[in-house]
N, C-alpha and C positions, 0 to 999 in steps of 0.2 A: 200666967203666961200662956197665952194661947198660941197655937201653932197656925201658921199661915197655910193656905191650901198647897202652896208650892212645897213647903216643908213636909206636909203630910204625904204628898205624892213622892217626894224624894225618900222619905222614910219607908213608905210602902215598897217603893222600887228597891231600896237597899235590902229590906227584909226579904223581898221576893228573890233578889240576886243571891242572898245568903242561902235561902232555901234551895234554889236551883243549883248553886254551887255544891251544897251538901249532897243533894241527890246525884249530881254529876259525879262527885267524888266517890259516893257509895256505889254507883253503877260502874264506874271505872275500876274500883276495887274488886267488885264482883266479877267483872270481865277479866281482870288480871288473874284472879283465883281460878276462874273457869279455864283460862288459857293455860295456866300451870297444870291443872288437872288433865286437860287435853294433851299437853306436851308429855306428861307422864304416861298417859294411856297410849299415845303414839309410840313412845319409847318401848313400852311393854309389847305393843303390837309388833314393832320392828324386831324385838328379841324373839318373839314367838315365830315370826316369819323366817328369821335366820335359822332357828332350830328346826322348823318345818322343812326349810330348804336343805339343811344338812341331812335330815332324815331321808328326804327324797333322794338326795345324791347317794347316800349310803345304800338305799334300796336299789337304785339304778346300777351302782357298781356291783352289788351282789347278783343282780340279774345278769349283768354282762359277764361276770365270772362264771356263773352257772351256764350261760349260753355258750361261752368258749369251751367249757368242759364238755358240754353236749356235742358241739361241733367236732371237737377233737375225738370224742368217742365214735361218732359217725364216721369220721375220716379214717380212723384205724380199722373200723369194720369194713368200709368200702374198699380200702386198700387191700385188706386181706382177701376179700372176694375177687378183686381185680387180679391180684397176683395168682390166685388159684386158677382162674380162667386162663390167664396168660400162660401159666405153666402147662395147662392142659393143651392149649393150642400149640405151644412150642413143642411139646412132646409128640403130639399127633403129626405135625408137619415134619418134624425130624424123623419120626418113626416111618413115615411113608416115603420120604425122599432120601433117607440115608444111603450111603454107598458101602457095599461090602468091600473090605480091603484085605488083601492077603496078609497084611501086617497086623491086623487086629488080633487081640488076644482071644476074644470070643467071636464066634460068627455073628454077623448082623442078621437080625430078624426083621424083615420088612412088615410093617403093620399098615395095611391098606384100609382098614375099617375105622380106626379111631378118629380119623378126620371128619367122619360123618357126624360125630357127636359133639363137635365143638361149636360154641356160639359164633355165628357169622356176623352178628351185630354187637356193638358195644352193649355191655350188660346193664348199663345205667341210663336213666332218663337224662335228657339234656340239662334240666334244672339241677340235678344232683351233680353232674359233671361241672357245671358252672359254680355251684356253691361250695363244693368240696375240694376240687382239684385246681391247681394253679394253671396259668396259661401254658407254661412249658409242659406240664404233665398232660394236659388235654391234647396238646399237639402230638405228643408221643403216642398217646392212646389212639388218636385218630390215625396217625401214620401206621401203627401196627395193624389195626383192623382194616384199613384201606389196602394195605399190601396183601393181607389174607384174602380179602374179597377180590382183589385183582387176580390173585393166583387161581381162585375158584372160578371166577368168571372167564378167565383166559384159557384155562386148561381143564376145567370141569372138576367136579368133586370125585369122579371116578378116576380119571387120568391113570388108567391101568398101565400104559406104557411109560408113565412117569416123565412125560415130556416137559413138565414144569419144574424139573429138578434145578434148572439154572436160576429160576426166579424164587424157588423155595428158600434159598440161602438168604435172600432179602427178607422174607417173612420171618425166618428163624432169627435173623439178626435184629429185626425190629422188635420182636417179642422178647428177645434176650435183653435188649436195652431197656425195654419197659420194666421187666422184672428187676433188673439191676437198679433202675432209677428209684424204686421203692424199697429195695432191700438195703441199699447203701445210703439212702437219704433219709 
């Protein structure tokens, strides 16, 4: 029994279809395995990224904590310096412009010289004032030094006749409020 050419062609096409199907199935199977490996690798990569992100977050939090501690240390240091200068100015203005009273327990000693040694400008640079002090604190610092400079500009550093005595109370009050702001707050 001999096969006709059509049967040969059909058989060859059937065998070719089977071979193509086997190769297709094998390729699909390999692709599926590769996709599974890729999915597993992607999952591991995601886990690693999450761990890395968590590590970075922890480092950032540690840096932030250290930076807050550093800023707080600077703030305490600058407040200490500011209060020291404010006390010096307060005492110098009070010493120069105080009034002798017959009711005072001890006689008042007028100190005309110590006002020469006080800082007439704020003792910190603007960037320190902005970084370390609050808006309210900066306003009180500015108010205190502005009143001191007004006293000196208006009545002079000498003011031997003490004609600035009326305005000296404003300066003393401003520096007293500045000192109290940091000692009570």
